[in-house]
N, C-alpha and C positions, 0 to 999 in steps of 0.2 A: 680523746673524748672519754667521758665517763657516763655511766648510767646508774640510775637509782630506781627502785620500785617502791610503790606505796599503794595503800588501799584507801579509798575515800567513800564515804556514805553521807552525802550532803543533800538535804531536801531541796525541792524546787523552790520553796518559799525562802529558804536561807540563801540560795544562790541568786535569787532575784535582787538581793541587796548588792551583790557584786555586779550583776548584769546591769543594774540601773546606774552604777557608778558610785554608790555610797561607799563601797570598799573596792579598791582596785586590785587587790592581791588576795591570794589564798595561801595559808600556811599549812603544809602537810608534814606528817611524820613518816619518814622512810622506814622500810622494813629493818634497817640497821640502827634506827633511833636518831637519825639526823633530821633536823628541821629544814625544810625547803620552802622558800617563799616564791610562789608562782604567780604570774599575771593572770587574773581571773579571765581575761578575754581569751586566753589560750585553752581554757577548759570549756568554753561556750559550746563548742561543736559536740561535746559529749552529753549535753543537757537533754533530758527527756522529761516527761510529765512526772516521773518519780523522783527526779533530781539527777544527781551525778553519783553513780555507785559503781564499784568494781575495783579491780587491780589495774594499775597503770605503770608504765615505765617512762621516765623522763631522761633524755640524753642532753648533756651539757658539753660545751666545748672545753678545751683546756683552761680557758680564762673564765669559766663558769657562766658563759652565756647560754641561754636556753636554745637548744637545737630543735628537738621534737618531743612531743608527748604522744604516747599511743596506749590504747586499751589492750590489755593482755587477755 
């Protein structure tokens, strides 16, 4: 398994587009410059009235399937 860290600062209004299904994924830039496309539904549990903010770690399997996302 591999892990990547990234920082996100997405407003509540912007995430509503993903939440409502208008966009099904979110693209983030990792701390090492790699772009990751994540299913928006997996970020939903981190949503607050301020949106989604903070530093996160994503763990993927050896075949690049998403395992977990956690706030650091």
